[in-house]
C-alpha positions as CSV (number, residue, x, y, z in Angstrom):
1,M,39.3,19.9,0.4
2,R,42.5,18.0,0.5
3,N,44.1,15.6,3.0
4,N,46.8,13.3,2.3
5,Y,46.3,10.4,4.3
6,S,48.6,7.2,4.5
7,G,47.6,4.1,6.1
8,S,47.7,0.5,5.3
9,S,48.5,-0.9,1.9
10,R,44.8,-1.1,1.2
11,Q,43.8,2.0,-1.0
12,I,39.7,2.7,-1.7
13,L,38.9,5.1,-4.8
14,I,35.3,6.1,-4.4
15,V,33.9,8.0,-7.5
16,G,31.1,10.2,-6.5
17,S,30.1,12.2,-3.7
18,G,26.2,11.7,-3.0
19,A,24.2,9.5,-0.7
20,A,25.9,6.3,-1.8
21,G,29.4,7.8,-2.1
22,H,29.4,9.3,1.3
23,S,27.9,6.1,2.6
24,A,30.3,3.9,1.2
25,A,33.2,6.2,2.5
26,K,31.6,5.7,5.8
27,A,31.2,1.9,5.8
28,A,34.5,1.5,4.3
29,R,35.9,3.3,7.5
30,A,34.0,1.1,9.7
31,Q,35.1,-2.0,8.1
32,D,39.0,-1.0,7.7
33,P,40.3,1.7,10.3
34,E,43.5,1.9,8.6
35,A,42.6,1.7,4.9
36,N,43.6,5.0,2.7
37,I,40.0,6.4,1.6
38,I,39.7,9.1,-1.4
39,M,36.2,10.1,-2.6
40,F,36.0,12.1,-5.8
41,G,33.3,14.4,-6.4
42,E,32.5,16.6,-9.5
43,E,30.7,19.4,-7.7
44,S,32.6,21.8,-5.9
45,R,31.0,21.0,-2.3
46,L,30.6,18.1,0.0
47,P,28.2,15.8,-0.1
48,Y,24.8,17.3,0.6
49,Y,20.8,15.7,1.0
50,R,19.8,16.1,-2.7
51,L,16.4,15.6,-1.7
52,R,16.1,18.7,0.0
53,L,17.1,20.7,-2.3
54,C,13.8,22.1,-3.6
55,E,13.2,23.7,0.2
56,Y,15.2,26.5,-1.2
57,I,12.9,27.6,-3.6
58,G,12.3,30.8,-3.1
59,K,14.4,31.2,-0.1
60,N,17.9,32.2,1.3
61,E,20.4,29.7,0.1
62,D,22.3,28.5,3.3
63,F,24.5,25.3,2.2
64,D,25.7,24.3,5.5
65,D,22.5,23.3,6.6
66,L,22.2,20.6,3.7
67,K,25.4,19.0,4.4
68,I,25.3,15.3,5.3
69,S,28.6,15.5,7.1
70,N,31.1,18.8,7.8
71,E,34.5,18.9,7.2
72,E,35.5,18.0,10.6
73,W,34.2,14.8,9.8
74,F,35.7,13.8,7.6
75,E,39.2,14.8,8.8
76,K,37.9,12.9,11.9
77,N,37.7,9.7,9.9
78,R,40.5,9.9,8.1
79,I,38.6,10.6,4.6
80,Q,40.4,12.4,1.8
81,V,37.8,14.3,-0.2
82,E,38.6,15.7,-3.6
83,L,36.2,18.3,-4.9
84,S,35.5,19.3,-8.3
85,S,37.4,16.6,-9.9
86,K,36.3,14.6,-12.7
87,V,37.7,11.2,-13.1
88,T,38.0,10.8,-17.1
89,A,39.4,7.3,-17.5
90,I,39.4,3.7,-15.7
91,D,42.0,0.9,-16.4
92,A,40.4,-2.1,-14.6
93,N,43.6,-4.0,-15.8
94,A,46.3,-1.8,-14.2
95,K,43.6,-0.8,-11.5
96,K,44.2,3.0,-11.2
97,I,42.4,5.8,-12.8
98,S,43.0,9.2,-14.2
99,I,41.8,12.6,-13.1
100,N,42.6,16.2,-13.9
101,D,46.0,14.5,-15.5
102,K,46.9,12.6,-12.7
103,E,46.4,8.8,-12.0
104,Y,45.4,7.2,-8.5
105,N,46.0,3.4,-7.9
106,Y,43.5,1.5,-6.2
107,D,43.1,-2.0,-4.6
108,S,39.0,-1.5,-4.7
109,L,37.2,0.9,-6.7
110,V,33.6,2.3,-5.8
111,L,31.2,3.4,-8.7
112,T,28.5,6.1,-7.2
113,T,28.7,8.7,-9.9
114,G,24.6,9.1,-9.4
115,S,22.7,10.5,-12.5
116,T,21.9,13.6,-14.6
117,P,18.5,14.9,-15.5
118,I,17.1,14.8,-18.9
119,M,16.7,17.4,-21.0
120,P,14.7,16.3,-24.2
121,P,15.7,18.3,-27.2
122,F,12.8,20.7,-27.2
123,K,13.1,23.5,-29.5
124,G,14.5,26.7,-27.9
125,K,15.7,24.7,-24.5
126,E,18.7,26.8,-25.1
127,L,16.8,30.0,-24.1
128,S,18.0,31.5,-20.3
129,G,14.9,30.8,-17.9
130,I,14.9,27.2,-18.6
131,H,16.4,24.9,-15.8
132,T,16.7,21.4,-14.7
133,M,17.0,21.2,-10.9
134,W,19.7,18.8,-9.5
135,T,22.2,20.4,-7.7
136,W,22.8,23.1,-5.4
137,A,24.1,25.3,-8.4
138,D,20.7,24.8,-9.9
139,I,18.9,26.0,-7.0
140,I,20.9,29.6,-7.2
141,E,20.1,29.7,-10.9
142,I,16.6,29.2,-10.4
143,N,16.3,31.4,-7.9
144,K,17.5,34.4,-10.0
145,S,15.1,33.2,-12.8
146,L,12.1,33.4,-10.2
147,M,13.3,37.0,-8.5
148,N,10.9,39.0,-11.2
149,A,9.0,36.0,-12.0
150,K,5.0,35.8,-12.4
151,K,4.4,32.8,-14.4
152,A,6.3,29.9,-14.4
153,V,5.9,25.9,-16.1
154,V,7.2,23.0,-14.5
155,I,7.3,19.9,-16.6
156,G,7.1,16.6,-15.3
157,G,4.6,15.4,-12.3
158,G,6.9,13.3,-10.3
159,L,8.1,13.7,-7.2
160,L,10.5,16.4,-8.2
161,G,8.0,18.4,-10.4
162,L,5.3,17.9,-8.0
163,E,7.6,19.6,-5.0
164,A,8.9,22.3,-7.4
165,A,5.5,23.5,-8.5
166,Y,4.3,23.6,-4.7
167,K,7.3,25.4,-3.5
168,I,7.1,28.5,-6.7
169,S,3.3,28.3,-6.0
170,E,3.8,29.3,-2.3
171,M,6.2,32.5,-3.7
172,G,2.8,33.6,-5.1
173,I,3.9,33.0,-8.5
174,D,1.5,31.3,-11.3
175,V,2.1,28.0,-11.7
176,S,1.1,25.3,-14.3
177,L,2.2,21.9,-14.2
178,I,2.4,19.5,-17.6
179,E,2.5,15.9,-17.3
180,G,2.8,13.7,-20.5
181,M,0.7,10.8,-18.8
182,P,-2.8,10.7,-19.0
183,R,-2.8,11.1,-15.1
184,L,-0.6,12.1,-12.3
185,L,1.1,9.2,-10.3
186,P,0.2,6.6,-13.0
187,R,2.5,4.0,-11.3
188,Q,1.9,4.8,-8.0
189,L,-2.2,5.7,-8.0
190,D,-5.0,4.1,-9.6
191,E,-7.6,6.6,-11.4
192,E,-9.6,7.4,-8.3
193,G,-6.5,8.2,-6.2
194,S,-5.1,10.3,-9.0
195,K,-8.3,12.0,-9.5
196,I,-8.5,13.1,-5.6
197,F,-4.6,14.2,-5.6
198,K,-4.9,16.2,-8.5
199,D,-7.8,17.7,-7.0
200,K,-5.8,18.7,-4.1
201,V,-3.0,20.2,-6.7
202,E,-5.7,22.4,-8.3
203,S,-7.0,23.3,-5.2
204,L,-4.0,25.1,-4.4
205,G,-4.4,27.2,-7.4
206,I,-1.7,25.1,-9.9
207,S,-3.1,24.3,-13.4
208,V,-2.6,21.0,-14.1
209,F,-2.2,19.6,-17.8
210,C,-2.4,15.5,-18.5
211,G,-1.5,14.1,-21.5
212,K,0.2,16.6,-22.9
213,S,3.3,17.0,-25.0
214,V,5.7,19.5,-25.1
215,T,7.1,20.1,-28.3
216,G,9.0,23.7,-27.2
217,F,9.8,26.9,-26.3
218,A,9.5,30.7,-27.9
219,G,11.5,33.3,-26.7
220,D,12.0,37.4,-26.4
221,H,14.3,39.4,-28.4
222,N,16.8,38.8,-25.2
223,G,16.6,35.3,-25.5
224,H,14.6,34.6,-22.5
225,V,11.8,31.9,-22.3
226,T,8.5,33.5,-22.8
227,Q,6.0,30.7,-23.9
228,V,5.6,26.8,-23.8
229,H,4.3,25.3,-26.4
230,M,2.5,22.0,-26.9
231,A,1.6,19.7,-29.6
232,D,-2.1,19.9,-29.5
233,D,-1.1,23.8,-30.0
234,T,-2.0,24.9,-26.7
235,V,0.4,27.4,-25.5
236,L,1.5,28.3,-21.9
237,D,3.0,32.1,-20.9
238,T,5.8,32.0,-18.8
239,D,8.7,33.5,-17.2
240,V,10.4,30.7,-15.9
241,V,10.7,26.8,-16.7
242,I,11.4,24.2,-15.1
243,V,12.2,20.6,-16.8
244,A,11.7,17.6,-14.2
245,V,11.1,14.8,-16.5
246,G,13.6,12.0,-15.4
247,V,17.3,11.0,-15.2
248,A,19.8,9.0,-16.8
249,P,22.6,7.4,-15.0
250,N,25.9,8.3,-15.6
251,T,27.6,5.6,-17.0
252,D,29.8,7.0,-19.8
253,L,32.8,6.4,-18.0
254,F,32.7,2.9,-17.3
255,R,31.7,1.7,-21.2
256,N,35.4,1.1,-22.5
257,C,36.6,-0.7,-19.4
258,G,34.8,-3.9,-20.0
259,M,32.4,-3.7,-17.4
260,S,28.6,-5.4,-17.9
261,I,26.7,-2.6,-18.7
262,D,23.2,-2.3,-19.8
263,R,21.7,1.1,-19.2
264,F,22.9,0.6,-15.7
265,V,26.0,-1.2,-14.2
266,N,25.1,-4.8,-13.3
267,V,25.6,-5.5,-9.8
268,N,24.7,-8.7,-7.7
269,E,23.6,-8.6,-4.2
270,K,27.5,-7.6,-2.9
271,M,27.2,-4.4,-5.2
272,E,30.1,-6.4,-7.1
273,T,30.4,-5.3,-10.9
274,S,31.4,-7.7,-13.4
275,I,35.1,-6.9,-13.0
276,K,36.9,-8.2,-9.5
277,D,37.5,-5.5,-7.1
278,I,34.7,-3.0,-8.9
279,Y,31.7,-2.2,-6.9
280,A,28.6,0.1,-7.7
281,A,25.9,1.6,-6.0
282,G,22.9,4.0,-6.1
283,D,21.6,5.6,-9.2
284,V,23.9,4.1,-11.7
285,A,23.7,0.5,-10.6
286,C,21.0,-2.2,-11.2
287,L,20.8,-5.1,-8.9
288,N,19.9,-8.6,-10.6
289,G,17.5,-6.6,-13.2
290,R,15.7,-3.9,-10.6
291,W,16.8,-0.4,-10.5
292,F,15.5,1.6,-7.5
293,G,16.6,5.5,-7.9
294,L,15.6,5.9,-4.2
295,W,17.8,8.0,-1.8
296,S,17.1,5.3,0.9
297,V,18.4,2.6,-1.3
298,A,21.5,4.5,-2.7
299,G,22.6,4.6,1.2
300,K,22.2,1.2,2.1
301,Q,23.7,0.2,-1.6
302,G,26.9,2.4,-0.7
303,Q,27.2,0.9,2.7
304,V,27.3,-3.0,1.4
305,A,29.8,-1.6,-1.4
306,G,32.0,0.3,1.3
307,T,31.9,-2.6,3.3
308,N,33.0,-5.1,0.8
309,A,35.4,-2.8,-0.6
310,A,37.3,-2.7,2.6
311,G,37.3,-6.6,2.8
312,G,33.7,-7.2,4.6
313,K,31.2,-9.7,3.2
314,A,27.9,-7.6,3.1
315,V,25.1,-8.2,1.1
316,Y,22.3,-6.0,0.1
317,K,18.7,-7.5,0.8
318,T,16.5,-6.2,-1.3
319,T,12.9,-5.0,0.7
320,D,9.8,-3.2,-0.9
321,A,9.9,0.0,0.8
322,P,6.7,2.5,0.4
323,Y,6.7,5.3,-2.1
324,I,6.3,8.4,-0.1
325,L,5.6,11.6,-1.3
326,A,5.1,14.5,0.9
327,T,4.2,18.1,-1.0
328,M,1.1,19.8,-2.1
329,G,0.0,20.2,1.6
330,T,-0.5,16.6,1.9
331,R,0.9,13.0,1.7
332,V,0.8,10.3,-0.4
333,V,1.8,6.8,0.6
334,C,1.8,3.3,-1.2
335,L,3.2,0.0,-1.0
336,G,2.9,-3.6,-2.6
337,D,0.1,-4.6,-4.6
338,T,-2.2,-1.9,-5.1
339,C,-3.5,-3.4,-8.1
340,V,-2.7,-0.4,-10.1
341,V,-0.5,-2.9,-12.4
342,Q,-2.4,-6.3,-12.9
343,S,-0.6,-9.0,-11.4
344,D,0.4,-11.8,-13.7
345,D,-0.7,-14.6,-11.0
346,S,-4.3,-15.4,-12.2
347,K,-4.6,-17.5,-8.7
348,A,-5.0,-14.3,-6.5
349,V,-8.1,-13.5,-5.2
350,S,-8.1,-9.2,-4.6
351,E,-10.7,-7.8,-2.2
352,I,-10.1,-4.2,-2.6
353,D,-11.6,-1.9,0.4
354,Q,-11.7,1.7,-0.6
355,R,-12.8,4.8,1.3
356,V,-13.2,8.3,-0.5
357,D,-13.5,12.1,0.9
358,K,-13.2,14.5,-1.8
359,E,-14.0,17.5,0.4
360,Q,-11.0,16.5,2.5
361,F,-8.6,15.2,-0.1
362,C,-8.5,12.2,1.4
363,Y,-8.3,8.4,-0.1
364,S,-7.2,4.9,1.2
365,K,-7.2,1.9,-0.5
366,L,-6.2,-1.6,1.1
367,V,-5.7,-5.0,-1.0
368,F,-6.3,-8.0,0.5
369,N,-5.5,-11.6,-1.1
370,N,-7.5,-14.3,0.3
371,G,-7.5,-12.2,3.6
372,V,-4.2,-11.3,3.8
373,L,-2.9,-7.3,3.3
374,V,-1.2,-7.3,0.2
375,G,-1.0,-3.6,-0.4
376,Y,-2.4,-0.1,0.0
377,I,-2.7,3.6,-1.3
378,L,-3.2,6.3,1.0
379,I,-3.3,10.1,0.3
380,G,-4.1,12.6,2.9
381,E,-4.9,12.4,6.7
382,P,-5.0,8.3,6.3
383,A,-1.4,8.8,5.4
384,K,-0.3,9.9,8.6
385,S,-0.6,6.5,10.3
386,F,1.2,4.7,7.2
387,N,3.9,3.1,9.6
388,K,1.3,1.6,11.9
389,L,0.7,-0.7,8.6
390,Q,4.0,-2.2,8.2
391,R,3.8,-4.6,10.8
392,L,0.2,-5.7,9.2
393,M,1.6,-6.3,5.8
394,N,1.6,-9.6,4.6
395,T,-0.7,-11.0,7.6
396,N,-4.3,-11.9,7.9
397,V,-6.1,-8.9,9.1
398,T,-9.8,-7.3,8.4
399,A,-10.3,-4.1,6.7
400,E,-12.2,-3.3,9.5
401,T,-9.1,-3.3,11.8
402,V,-7.0,-1.3,9.3
403,N,-9.6,1.3,8.9
404,N,-9.4,1.6,12.6
405,I,-5.8,2.2,12.7
406,L,-6.1,4.9,9.6
407,Y,-9.0,7.1,10.7
408,N,-9.1,6.3,14.7
409,G,-5.7,6.7,15.6
């Protein structure tokens, strides 16, 4: 999609076409109606809702349903989109970028290059039938592999791995889920909650292996994966493997232009990098030592970066958003101090109210400090009412009142 717009002397370039990039373009246009805005994306498609990719496992693909905005929106907002365009260099001194043997000058540059799924150095990782899942193209290839599959293995028990395992299981395929940590969702759930959630997953016929380390894969004479091997000599037969063990930020492009980078690009509350007129947002950015990796955060950070790139004075305000997982026919919601990780505040007095329904796979854990609600874990039916708890966070409230909301509406 190529449109040649011309406007004011301000030229804003956005590298990356994900949630943060789209939000930055939208905000920049709102801030400066006359700016020349160009967005560059490595994929051949317009920005789309990456979070919904799993919905298309085993289904006919219709990309139009995933678009954040259609072609007409970009035309109307006079945002030029350069697809299949990989930026190869940034010259911060000359304020220009290079792409496809062409140079573009900028007044402001917004970096929203996102992240890439990690593929560990497994032996046999080059076999066919082994996939990561991060783009629309990945889903198309995964669906080809699943067409005649009877068994599948998903490596990684995070949000993406769980959703993939669930969708593949719904296709009638025998699924095994491998998680390297001792339990599922160890950063979000305590031992009791994790056990409830694992039981729910296994009730769907999905085999769960926690605390297991994958060493590699074996294949047939056609070079297609047939087995997954683990460090304890466990072997799983399979026709398809999905690897979902995390992501790495796409920062290689920026490492030689003098920018402050650790693992991520360091930014302040204005989403400014250490180089004047260059901003960063989303998965590639670390704000005052904090990285979020959330779609909603990427969008908000992109909005701040785009506004400021167009001459505004926006500030990103860090707020604690609940962790929400909706898959496996249930929902998990966590927020605040849940005592999963011990607090350094030795003066805090924690009172905990827990309720467990093993038959219905329901669990609630409420954490209070001196009568103030500071955190919760909800699984199953109680999680449906989590929105009602937001106004009660950090207020004096009784466990009876909260439980009445959770269990009685």
